[in-house]
N, CA and C atoms as a LAMMPS dump frame, in Angstrom:
ITEM: TIMESTEP
0
ITEM: NUMBER OF ATOMS
606
ITEM: BOX BOUNDS ff ff ff
-5.0000000000000000e+02 5.0000000000000000e+02
-5.0000000000000000e+02 5.0000000000000000e+02
-5.0000000000000000e+02 5.0000000000000000e+02
ITEM: ATOMS id mol type element x y z
1 1 1 N 250.115 324.413 344.321
2 1 2 C 249.828 323.383 343.322
3 1 3 C 250.849 323.461 342.191
4 2 1 N 251.429 322.338 341.855
5 2 2 C 252.294 322.279 340.684
6 2 3 C 251.426 322.441 339.435
7 3 1 N 251.981 323.084 338.422
8 3 2 C 251.24 323.352 337.187
9 3 3 C 251.871 322.571 336.044
10 4 1 N 251.041 321.811 335.32
11 4 2 C 251.502 321.054 334.149
12 4 3 C 250.662 321.458 332.948
13 5 1 N 251.313 321.969 331.918
14 5 2 C 250.649 322.34 330.671
15 5 3 C 250.995 321.266 329.649
16 6 1 N 250.004 320.514 329.215
17 6 2 C 250.256 319.302 328.441
18 6 3 C 249.863 319.451 326.971
19 7 1 N 250.512 318.641 326.143
20 7 2 C 250.156 318.577 324.733
21 7 3 C 250.771 319.672 323.893
22 8 1 N 252 320.072 324.212
23 8 2 C 252.668 321.112 323.431
24 8 3 C 253.234 320.514 322.151
25 9 1 N 253.126 321.267 321.073
26 9 2 C 253.525 320.723 319.768
27 9 3 C 254.36 321.669 318.92
28 10 1 N 254.437 322.95 319.291
29 10 2 C 255.056 323.943 318.402
30 10 3 C 256.106 324.778 319.146
31 11 1 N 257.07 325.321 318.421
32 11 2 C 258.048 326.208 319.053
33 11 3 C 257.397 327.374 319.798
34 12 1 N 256.314 327.937 319.256
35 12 2 C 255.671 329.06 319.937
36 12 3 C 255.053 328.627 321.271
37 13 1 N 254.679 327.342 321.389
38 13 2 C 254.193 326.837 322.681
39 13 3 C 255.315 326.869 323.718
40 14 1 N 256.514 326.48 323.286
41 14 2 C 257.661 326.469 324.194
42 14 3 C 258.036 327.895 324.584
43 15 1 N 257.989 328.812 323.628
44 15 2 C 258.278 330.213 323.946
45 15 3 C 257.315 330.738 325.015
46 16 1 N 256.055 330.345 324.898
47 16 2 C 255.052 330.788 325.877
48 16 3 C 255.337 330.214 327.261
49 17 1 N 255.639 328.912 327.335
50 17 2 C 255.874 328.32 328.663
51 17 3 C 257.181 328.82 329.274
52 18 1 N 258.152 329.164 328.44
53 18 2 C 259.383 329.72 328.985
54 18 3 C 259.111 331.045 329.701
55 19 1 N 258.134 331.795 329.221
56 19 2 C 257.727 333.025 329.899
57 19 3 C 256.916 332.724 331.157
58 20 1 N 256.049 331.731 331.071
59 20 2 C 255.1 331.464 332.158
60 20 3 C 255.686 330.622 333.286
61 21 1 N 256.707 329.833 332.971
62 21 2 C 257.402 329.028 333.982
63 21 3 C 256.488 328.081 334.774
64 22 1 N 255.731 327.214 334.089
65 22 2 C 255.041 326.155 334.824
66 22 3 C 256.067 325.162 335.362
67 23 1 N 255.624 324.258 336.217
68 23 2 C 256.544 323.259 336.772
69 23 3 C 256.837 322.15 335.764
70 24 1 N 255.817 321.799 334.979
71 24 2 C 255.934 320.696 334.017
72 24 3 C 255.261 321.088 332.696
73 25 1 N 255.779 320.53 331.614
74 25 2 C 255.057 320.559 330.338
75 25 3 C 254.972 319.111 329.841
76 26 1 N 254.059 318.866 328.918
77 26 2 C 253.875 317.501 328.436
78 26 3 C 253.975 317.376 326.927
79 27 1 N 254.692 316.335 326.49
80 27 2 C 254.724 315.937 325.087
81 27 3 C 253.946 314.627 324.96
82 28 1 N 253.04 314.557 324.004
83 28 2 C 252.223 313.366 323.821
84 28 3 C 252.831 312.499 322.724
85 29 1 N 253.2 311.258 323.088
86 29 2 C 253.812 310.334 322.128
87 29 3 C 252.834 309.254 321.654
88 30 1 N 251.543 309.436 321.937
89 30 2 C 250.523 308.489 321.467
90 30 3 C 250.119 308.888 320.051
91 31 1 N 250.377 308.021 319.089
92 31 2 C 250.213 308.397 317.678
93 31 3 C 248.771 308.701 317.291
94 32 1 N 247.813 308.182 318.037
95 32 2 C 246.409 308.439 317.708
96 32 3 C 245.937 309.811 318.193
97 33 1 N 246.746 310.466 318.99
98 33 2 C 246.365 311.775 319.534
99 33 3 C 246.614 312.875 318.516
100 34 1 N 245.724 313.856 318.481
101 34 2 C 245.954 315.006 317.594
102 34 3 C 247.087 315.878 318.115
103 35 1 N 247.517 315.624 319.341
104 35 2 C 248.635 316.377 319.915
105 35 3 C 249.952 315.595 319.813
106 36 1 N 249.953 314.538 319.036
107 36 2 C 251.15 313.692 318.916
108 36 3 C 252.346 314.495 318.407
109 37 1 N 253.498 314.248 319.041
110 37 2 C 254.771 314.732 318.503
111 37 3 C 255.708 313.543 318.37
112 38 1 N 256.511 313.559 317.34
113 38 2 C 257.494 312.494 317.144
114 38 3 C 258.637 312.69 318.134
115 39 1 N 259.393 311.639 318.427
116 39 2 C 260.569 311.799 319.296
117 39 3 C 261.533 312.864 318.785
118 40 1 N 261.686 312.949 317.466
119 40 2 C 262.6 313.934 316.89
120 40 3 C 262.105 315.355 317.14
121 41 1 N 260.794 315.559 316.966
122 41 2 C 260.207 316.874 317.204
123 41 3 C 260.294 317.237 318.682
124 42 1 N 260.021 316.263 319.548
125 42 2 C 260.104 316.515 320.989
126 42 3 C 261.525 316.903 321.39
127 43 1 N 262.502 316.275 320.769
128 43 2 C 263.902 316.599 321.08
129 43 3 C 264.206 318.051 320.711
130 44 1 N 263.698 318.484 319.556
131 44 2 C 263.883 319.877 319.139
132 44 3 C 263.23 320.838 320.128
133 45 1 N 262.007 320.513 320.529
134 45 2 C 261.271 321.39 321.445
135 45 3 C 261.923 321.416 322.825
136 46 1 N 262.39 320.247 323.292
137 46 2 C 263.031 320.191 324.613
138 46 3 C 264.296 321.049 324.626
139 47 1 N 265.006 321.097 323.524
140 47 2 C 266.229 321.902 323.46
141 47 3 C 265.931 323.386 323.633
142 48 1 N 264.708 323.787 323.312
143 48 2 C 264.294 325.19 323.461
144 48 3 C 263.772 325.492 324.868
145 49 1 N 263.484 324.452 325.65
146 49 2 C 262.797 324.619 326.932
147 49 3 C 263.729 325.207 327.987
148 50 1 N 263.207 326.186 328.739
149 50 2 C 264.003 326.823 329.782
150 50 3 C 264.371 325.819 330.866
151 51 1 N 265.572 325.938 331.443
152 51 2 C 265.946 325.065 332.559
153 51 3 C 264.964 325.244 333.715
154 52 1 N 264.742 324.165 334.428
155 52 2 C 263.839 324.234 335.576
156 52 3 C 262.426 323.785 335.283
157 53 1 N 262.054 323.729 333.994
158 53 2 C 260.737 323.199 333.616
159 53 3 C 260.94 321.745 333.199
160 54 1 N 260.242 320.835 333.85
161 54 2 C 260.421 319.416 333.54
162 54 3 C 259.498 318.986 332.404
163 55 1 N 260.046 318.227 331.473
164 55 2 C 259.268 317.712 330.348
165 55 3 C 258.771 316.303 330.663
166 56 1 N 257.461 316.116 330.541
167 56 2 C 256.83 314.817 330.786
168 56 3 C 256.444 314.208 329.448
169 57 1 N 256.808 312.954 329.242
170 57 2 C 256.384 312.231 328.049
171 57 3 C 255.141 311.418 328.363
172 58 1 N 254.089 311.59 327.571
173 58 2 C 252.83 310.88 327.782
174 58 3 C 252.768 309.715 326.794
175 59 1 N 252.621 308.504 327.345
176 59 2 C 252.655 307.284 326.532
177 59 3 C 251.387 306.462 326.75
178 60 1 N 250.962 305.772 325.708
179 60 2 C 249.811 304.869 325.795
180 60 3 C 250.267 303.486 325.341
181 61 1 N 250.458 302.599 326.305
182 61 2 C 250.828 301.203 326.023
183 61 3 C 252.083 301.096 325.164
184 62 1 N 253.057 301.922 325.462
185 62 2 C 254.321 301.93 324.718
186 62 3 C 255.281 300.906 325.32
187 63 1 N 256.193 300.406 324.498
188 63 2 C 257.22 299.491 324.98
189 63 3 C 258.123 300.203 325.986
190 64 1 N 258.415 299.574 327.131
191 64 2 C 259.266 300.22 328.136
192 64 3 C 260.603 300.692 327.576
193 65 1 N 261.18 299.921 326.677
194 65 2 C 262.496 300.287 326.135
195 65 3 C 262.428 301.596 325.35
196 66 1 N 261.319 301.825 324.653
197 66 2 C 261.15 303.078 323.901
198 66 3 C 261.019 304.266 324.854
199 67 1 N 260.271 304.064 325.946
200 67 2 C 260.114 305.12 326.952
201 67 3 C 261.471 305.462 327.56
202 68 1 N 262.207 304.43 327.926
203 68 2 C 263.507 304.632 328.576
204 68 3 C 264.488 305.321 327.635
205 69 1 N 264.431 305.017 326.357
206 69 2 C 265.361 305.646 325.412
207 69 3 C 265.167 307.16 325.392
208 70 1 N 263.923 307.623 325.504
209 70 2 C 263.654 309.066 325.52
210 70 3 C 264.057 309.696 326.851
211 71 1 N 263.896 308.953 327.939
212 71 2 C 264.335 309.439 329.241
213 71 3 C 265.858 309.566 329.296
214 72 1 N 266.534 308.528 328.85
215 72 2 C 267.993 308.523 328.938
216 72 3 C 268.625 309.523 327.972
217 73 1 N 267.933 309.809 326.866
218 73 2 C 268.445 310.793 325.905
219 73 3 C 268.24 312.228 326.386
220 74 1 N 267.42 312.385 327.445
221 74 2 C 267.144 313.726 327.945
222 74 3 C 266.032 314.436 327.202
223 75 1 N 265.346 313.722 326.301
224 75 2 C 264.221 314.323 325.586
225 75 3 C 263.081 314.619 326.548
226 76 1 N 262.919 313.753 327.547
227 76 2 C 261.925 313.951 328.608
228 76 3 C 262.588 313.672 329.957
229 77 1 N 261.98 314.199 331.01
230 77 2 C 262.498 314.005 332.364
231 77 3 C 261.653 313.042 333.185
232 78 1 N 260.387 312.908 332.8
233 78 2 C 259.405 312.106 333.531
234 78 3 C 258.574 311.352 332.504
235 79 1 N 258.164 310.111 332.83
236 79 2 C 257.288 309.342 331.941
237 79 3 C 255.906 309.215 332.571
238 80 1 N 254.88 309.476 331.76
239 80 2 C 253.492 309.341 332.205
240 80 3 C 252.825 308.219 331.413
241 81 1 N 252.317 307.227 332.132
242 81 2 C 251.676 306.062 331.508
243 81 3 C 250.176 306.299 331.471
244 82 1 N 249.631 306.41 330.252
245 82 2 C 248.235 306.816 330.122
246 82 3 C 247.374 305.751 329.438
247 83 1 N 247.88 304.515 329.398
248 83 2 C 247.119 303.45 328.768
249 83 3 C 246.645 302.428 329.783
250 84 1 N 246.798 301.145 329.43
251 84 2 C 246.383 300.057 330.33
252 84 3 C 247.578 299.47 331.089
253 85 1 N 248.627 300.255 331.21
254 85 2 C 249.817 299.755 331.896
255 85 3 C 249.494 299.426 333.357
256 86 1 N 250.146 298.389 333.849
257 86 2 C 249.938 297.981 335.24
258 86 3 C 251.26 297.878 335.973
259 87 1 N 251.233 297.174 337.09
260 87 2 C 252.432 297.054 337.918
261 87 3 C 253.568 296.335 337.196
262 88 1 N 253.239 295.424 336.313
263 88 2 C 254.293 294.71 335.577
264 88 3 C 255.125 295.688 334.744
265 89 1 N 254.443 296.61 334.057
266 89 2 C 255.154 297.598 333.244
267 89 3 C 255.942 298.566 334.118
268 90 1 N 255.371 298.939 335.26
269 90 2 C 256.086 299.844 336.162
270 90 3 C 257.352 299.172 336.696
271 91 1 N 257.226 297.897 337.066
272 91 2 C 258.411 297.171 337.548
273 91 3 C 259.495 297.113 336.48
274 92 1 N 259.09 296.866 335.247
275 92 2 C 260.061 296.8 334.157
276 92 3 C 260.755 298.151 333.969
277 93 1 N 260.002 299.235 334.027
278 93 2 C 260.597 300.559 333.895
279 93 3 C 261.546 300.853 335.054
280 94 1 N 261.178 300.404 336.242
281 94 2 C 262.035 300.605 337.414
282 94 3 C 263.383 299.892 337.237
283 95 1 N 263.361 298.758 336.532
284 95 2 C 264.603 298.03 336.281
285 95 3 C 265.515 298.788 335.319
286 96 1 N 264.901 299.591 334.452
287 96 2 C 265.633 300.224 333.364
288 96 3 C 266.003 301.675 333.629
289 97 1 N 265.287 302.357 334.531
290 97 2 C 265.524 303.783 334.752
291 97 3 C 265.132 304.176 336.17
292 98 1 N 265.75 305.263 336.648
293 98 2 C 265.353 305.796 337.946
294 98 3 C 264.62 307.134 337.794
295 99 1 N 264.223 307.464 336.577
296 99 2 C 263.438 308.681 336.354
297 99 3 C 262.03 308.515 336.953
298 100 1 N 261.403 309.616 337.368
299 100 2 C 260.065 309.52 337.964
300 100 3 C 259.02 309.028 336.97
301 101 1 N 258.029 308.315 337.521
302 101 2 C 256.924 307.772 336.733
303 101 3 C 255.599 308.298 337.264
304 102 1 N 254.717 308.665 336.344
305 102 2 C 253.346 309.054 336.671
306 102 3 C 252.414 308.038 336.028
307 103 1 N 251.487 307.495 336.794
308 103 2 C 250.489 306.585 336.229
309 103 3 C 249.133 307.283 336.232
310 104 1 N 248.486 307.303 335.076
311 104 2 C 247.191 307.972 334.939
312 104 3 C 246.056 306.979 335.161
313 105 1 N 245.005 307.455 335.804
314 105 2 C 243.823 306.642 336.061
315 105 3 C 242.567 307.406 335.651
316 106 1 N 241.708 306.709 334.939
317 106 2 C 240.386 307.261 334.644
318 106 3 C 239.5 306.99 335.863
319 107 1 N 238.915 308.037 336.402
320 107 2 C 238.139 307.907 337.631
321 107 3 C 236.641 307.914 337.335
322 108 1 N 236.045 306.73 337.431
323 108 2 C 234.597 306.581 337.282
324 108 3 C 233.937 306.087 338.558
325 109 1 N 234.707 305.341 339.368
326 109 2 C 234.156 304.714 340.563
327 109 3 C 235.146 304.818 341.718
328 110 1 N 234.703 304.464 342.93
329 110 2 C 235.602 304.437 344.085
330 110 3 C 236.7 303.388 343.9
331 111 1 N 236.396 302.318 343.156
332 111 2 C 237.412 301.289 342.895
333 111 3 C 238.583 301.854 342.091
334 112 1 N 238.278 302.786 341.186
335 112 2 C 239.349 303.418 340.414
336 112 3 C 240.268 304.218 341.329
337 113 1 N 239.694 304.885 342.33
338 113 2 C 240.492 305.644 343.287
339 113 3 C 241.384 304.7 344.095
340 114 1 N 240.857 303.544 344.47
341 114 2 C 241.661 302.578 345.233
342 114 3 C 242.817 302.053 344.392
343 115 1 N 242.588 301.828 343.112
344 115 2 C 243.666 301.397 342.219
345 115 3 C 244.769 302.45 342.178
346 116 1 N 244.369 303.717 342.149
347 116 2 C 245.357 304.8 342.157
348 116 3 C 246.125 304.821 343.478
349 117 1 N 245.413 304.612 344.577
350 117 2 C 246.083 304.569 345.884
351 117 3 C 247.14 303.484 345.934
352 118 1 N 246.894 302.363 345.254
353 118 2 C 247.781 301.195 345.322
354 118 3 C 248.924 301.229 344.319
355 119 1 N 248.908 302.181 343.4
356 119 2 C 249.944 302.238 342.366
357 119 3 C 251.313 302.484 342.986
358 120 1 N 252.338 301.827 342.442
359 120 2 C 253.705 302.041 342.918
360 120 3 C 254.43 303.122 342.115
361 121 1 N 253.729 303.792 341.204
362 121 2 C 254.333 304.913 340.479
363 121 3 C 254.64 306.045 341.452
364 122 1 N 255.569 306.909 341.082
365 122 2 C 255.939 308.027 341.951
366 122 3 C 254.757 308.964 342.17
367 123 1 N 253.992 309.177 341.113
368 123 2 C 252.811 310.038 341.177
369 123 3 C 251.671 309.373 340.424
370 124 1 N 250.45 309.767 340.762
371 124 2 C 249.302 309.344 339.971
372 124 3 C 248.62 310.592 339.418
373 125 1 N 247.989 310.42 338.269
374 125 2 C 247.209 311.477 337.643
375 125 3 C 245.79 310.973 337.502
376 126 1 N 244.832 311.749 337.968
377 126 2 C 243.439 311.343 337.968
378 126 3 C 242.698 312.152 336.918
379 127 1 N 242.072 311.446 335.972
380 127 2 C 241.485 312.087 334.796
381 127 3 C 240.072 311.56 334.577
382 128 1 N 239.4 312.184 333.628
383 128 2 C 238.008 311.81 333.364
384 128 3 C 237.857 310.846 332.201
385 129 1 N 238.947 310.585 331.5
386 129 2 C 238.81 309.713 330.334
387 129 3 C 240.159 309.386 329.75
388 130 1 N 240.219 309.274 328.444
389 130 2 C 241.454 308.889 327.778
390 130 3 C 242.497 309.995 327.814
391 131 1 N 242.09 311.19 328.211
392 131 2 C 243.034 312.307 328.264
393 131 3 C 242.733 313.319 327.183
394 132 1 N 242.774 314.591 327.562
395 132 2 C 242.544 315.647 326.585
396 132 3 C 241.097 315.794 326.164
397 133 1 N 240.182 315.251 326.963
398 133 2 C 238.769 315.301 326.584
399 133 3 C 238.084 316.578 327.059
400 134 1 N 238.707 317.256 328.036
401 134 2 C 238.148 318.515 328.5
402 134 3 C 236.893 318.388 329.338
403 135 1 N 236.672 317.224 329.932
404 135 2 C 235.478 317.034 330.751
405 135 3 C 235.884 316.734 332.194
406 136 1 N 235.029 317.184 333.12
407 136 2 C 235.275 317.012 334.552
408 136 3 C 234.615 315.723 335.027
409 137 1 N 235.286 314.991 335.931
410 137 2 C 234.647 313.812 336.531
411 137 3 C 234.094 314.186 337.906
412 138 1 N 233.493 313.231 338.581
413 138 2 C 232.869 313.469 339.883
414 138 3 C 233.945 313.579 340.96
415 139 1 N 234.251 314.816 341.353
416 139 2 C 235.331 315.028 342.314
417 139 3 C 235.006 314.488 343.703
418 140 1 N 233.74 314.234 343.973
419 140 2 C 233.381 313.654 345.282
420 140 3 C 234.041 312.295 345.495
421 141 1 N 234.373 311.615 344.392
422 141 2 C 235.027 310.309 344.5
423 141 3 C 236.411 310.425 345.126
424 142 1 N 236.981 311.615 345.108
425 142 2 C 238.362 311.777 345.563
426 142 3 C 238.492 311.883 347.073
427 143 1 N 237.399 311.775 347.779
428 143 2 C 237.479 311.768 349.244
429 143 3 C 238.32 310.595 349.746
430 144 1 N 238.411 309.542 348.929
431 144 2 C 239.136 308.336 349.351
432 144 3 C 240.594 308.321 348.909
433 145 1 N 241.055 309.371 348.234
434 145 2 C 242.446 309.352 347.772
435 145 3 C 243.371 309.614 348.952
436 146 1 N 244.444 308.826 349.038
437 146 2 C 245.316 308.891 350.203
438 146 3 C 246.751 309.275 349.83
439 147 1 N 246.947 309.845 348.681
440 147 2 C 248.303 310.176 348.255
441 147 3 C 248.26 311.449 347.409
442 148 1 N 249.389 312.13 347.259
443 148 2 C 249.428 313.307 346.383
444 148 3 C 249.102 312.9 344.943
445 149 1 N 248.426 313.764 344.227
446 149 2 C 248.014 313.415 342.863
447 149 3 C 247.941 314.664 341.984
448 150 1 N 248.071 314.422 340.684
449 150 2 C 247.783 315.442 339.681
450 150 3 C 246.305 315.314 339.304
451 151 1 N 245.618 316.429 339.231
452 151 2 C 244.224 316.437 338.802
453 151 3 C 244.148 316.912 337.363
454 152 1 N 243.436 316.159 336.524
455 152 2 C 243.247 316.529 335.124
456 152 3 C 241.763 316.379 334.769
457 153 1 N 241.404 316.899 333.62
458 153 2 C 240.036 316.731 333.137
459 153 3 C 239.175 317.957 333.336
460 154 1 N 239.04 318.762 332.283
461 154 2 C 238.111 319.883 332.311
462 154 3 C 238.52 321.054 333.181
463 155 1 N 239.795 321.186 333.494
464 155 2 C 240.23 322.306 334.323
465 155 3 C 240.305 323.587 333.494
466 156 1 N 239.888 324.696 334.106
467 156 2 C 239.973 326.001 333.455
468 156 3 C 240.044 327.084 334.523
469 157 1 N 240.138 328.32 334.084
470 157 2 C 240.285 329.417 335.045
471 157 3 C 239.065 329.532 335.954
472 158 1 N 237.905 329.07 335.491
473 158 2 C 236.675 329.219 336.258
474 158 3 C 236.589 328.258 337.445
475 159 1 N 237.143 327.07 337.304
476 159 2 C 236.962 326.079 338.381
477 159 3 C 238.196 325.87 339.246
478 160 1 N 239.258 326.639 339.012
479 160 2 C 240.476 326.437 339.803
480 160 3 C 240.279 326.798 341.276
481 161 1 N 239.424 327.781 341.558
482 161 2 C 239.157 328.127 342.949
483 161 3 C 238.541 326.971 343.706
484 162 1 N 237.59 326.292 343.065
485 162 2 C 236.953 325.121 343.67
486 162 3 C 237.963 323.999 343.852
487 163 1 N 238.825 323.81 342.849
488 163 2 C 239.85 322.763 342.924
489 163 3 C 240.744 322.987 344.138
490 164 1 N 241.217 324.207 344.307
491 164 2 C 242.135 324.508 345.412
492 164 3 C 241.428 324.351 346.762
493 165 1 N 240.209 324.888 346.87
494 165 2 C 239.5 324.878 348.155
495 165 3 C 239.004 323.49 348.531
496 166 1 N 238.515 322.75 347.551
497 166 2 C 237.863 321.467 347.839
498 166 3 C 238.834 320.299 347.812
499 167 1 N 239.834 320.354 346.927
500 167 2 C 240.676 319.183 346.684
501 167 3 C 242.14 319.404 347.038
502 168 1 N 242.654 320.594 346.742
503 168 2 C 244.058 320.923 346.98
504 168 3 C 245.011 319.826 346.491
505 169 1 N 244.972 319.502 345.183
506 169 2 C 245.849 318.447 344.668
507 169 3 C 247.309 318.873 344.674
508 170 1 N 248.195 317.884 344.548
509 170 2 C 249.625 318.172 344.42
510 170 3 C 249.879 318.991 343.161
511 171 1 N 249.186 318.614 342.068
512 171 2 C 249.394 319.303 340.804
513 171 3 C 248.123 319.341 339.977
514 172 1 N 248.087 320.266 339.023
515 172 2 C 246.968 320.357 338.092
516 172 3 C 247.515 320.237 336.682
517 173 1 N 246.768 319.56 335.834
518 173 2 C 247.2 319.239 334.477
519 173 3 C 246.122 319.723 333.512
520 174 1 N 246.513 320.553 332.555
521 174 2 C 245.539 321.102 331.606
522 174 3 C 246.06 320.943 330.188
523 175 1 N 245.141 320.672 329.265
524 175 2 C 245.505 320.59 327.853
525 175 3 C 244.452 321.306 327.008
526 176 1 N 243.261 320.72 326.871
527 176 2 C 242.238 321.346 326.03
528 176 3 C 241.764 322.678 326.591
529 177 1 N 241.876 322.864 327.916
530 177 2 C 241.43 324.106 328.541
531 177 3 C 242.278 325.321 328.194
532 178 1 N 243.429 325.094 327.554
533 178 2 C 244.284 326.216 327.141
534 178 3 C 244.467 326.209 325.618
535 179 1 N 243.443 325.727 324.913
536 179 2 C 243.514 325.653 323.454
537 179 3 C 242.391 326.458 322.792
538 180 1 N 242.673 326.877 321.575
539 180 2 C 241.672 327.449 320.682
540 180 3 C 241.829 326.755 319.335
541 181 1 N 240.752 326.177 318.852
542 181 2 C 240.772 325.459 317.557
543 181 3 C 241.847 324.382 317.51
544 182 1 N 242.062 323.7 318.652
545 182 2 C 242.974 322.561 318.677
546 182 3 C 244.432 322.907 318.874
547 183 1 N 244.754 324.189 319.045
548 183 2 C 246.147 324.589 319.26
549 183 3 C 246.257 325.391 320.548
550 184 1 N 247.423 325.305 321.175
551 184 2 C 247.653 326.045 322.404
552 184 3 C 247.499 327.542 322.143
553 185 1 N 246.839 328.203 323.071
554 185 2 C 246.513 329.624 322.964
555 185 3 C 247.271 330.347 324.084
556 186 1 N 248.214 331.213 323.71
557 186 2 C 249.068 331.85 324.718
558 186 3 C 248.247 332.646 325.737
559 187 1 N 247.201 333.314 325.288
560 187 2 C 246.376 334.093 326.216
561 187 3 C 245.702 333.189 327.244
562 188 1 N 245.191 332.054 326.787
563 188 2 C 244.551 331.109 327.709
564 188 3 C 245.576 330.473 328.646
565 189 1 N 246.755 330.175 328.107
566 189 2 C 247.821 329.617 328.941
567 189 3 C 248.186 330.607 330.046
568 190 1 N 248.336 331.872 329.666
569 190 2 C 248.71 332.918 330.624
570 190 3 C 247.644 333.078 331.698
571 191 1 N 246.373 333.085 331.268
572 191 2 C 245.273 333.257 332.221
573 191 3 C 245.182 332.075 333.18
574 192 1 N 245.411 330.858 332.661
575 192 2 C 245.331 329.666 333.51
576 192 3 C 246.424 329.679 334.571
577 193 1 N 247.66 329.965 334.16
578 193 2 C 248.771 329.981 335.11
579 193 3 C 248.56 331.082 336.148
580 194 1 N 248.083 332.242 335.71
581 194 2 C 247.838 333.344 336.644
582 194 3 C 246.756 332.964 337.66
583 195 1 N 245.701 332.32 337.179
584 195 2 C 244.609 331.914 338.087
585 195 3 C 245.093 330.871 339.083
586 196 1 N 245.918 329.922 338.632
587 196 2 C 246.434 328.89 339.52
588 196 3 C 247.327 329.509 340.596
589 197 1 N 248.155 330.445 340.201
590 197 2 C 249.07 331.075 341.172
591 197 3 C 248.302 331.981 342.127
592 198 1 N 247.248 332.607 341.628
593 198 2 C 246.424 333.434 342.509
594 198 3 C 245.788 332.584 343.595
595 199 1 N 245.27 331.407 343.211
596 199 2 C 244.654 330.523 344.19
597 199 3 C 245.685 330.031 345.215
598 200 1 N 246.894 329.78 344.735
599 200 2 C 247.947 329.33 345.64
600 200 3 C 248.333 330.417 346.646
601 201 1 N 248.19 331.668 346.219
602 201 2 C 248.597 332.786 347.084
603 201 3 C 247.549 333.118 348.141
604 202 1 N 246.323 332.639 347.94
605 202 2 C 245.237 332.972 348.881
606 202 3 C 245.388 332.211 350.204
């Protein structure tokens, strides 16, 4: 399982991930999020990031040109659409960049899973809500998923065994599950990555 640690905001967060070597980290560019980072701050943090770790920019209904500017500048390597974006926005981004795209879907019903199956994004991310809520959705709905996906929503060291055995997603995405008092916690980050790798080794 690919590991994505999302919502990094501080230099010490980058120092921690450089030690842990997840596959992806996430910067949140949605201004209403408590994990918001400005493009300038993200650029500073990306410059500290070890080679080989891909930076994902998380956007909510952002203008395609703004997303592309961060991709082309190298501030991020992948764009994640976490709002009401649809195929029209994906097509526009495809015209402007060849960087990978992730489309996030809130999973409440089987119809939501079908929408994810039909997405033309490179990857889909399946979540329980607006993102960063720390709650698990009904994983039984994922029996109908027909493509590789990132799983998000309420993941922690306790449920990773079930995730691997029952779902075996392409990737796992965690944010609130590795925080204490709203900030990334290196001990929790370390424990989460270790648990994910242990499950992969079984």
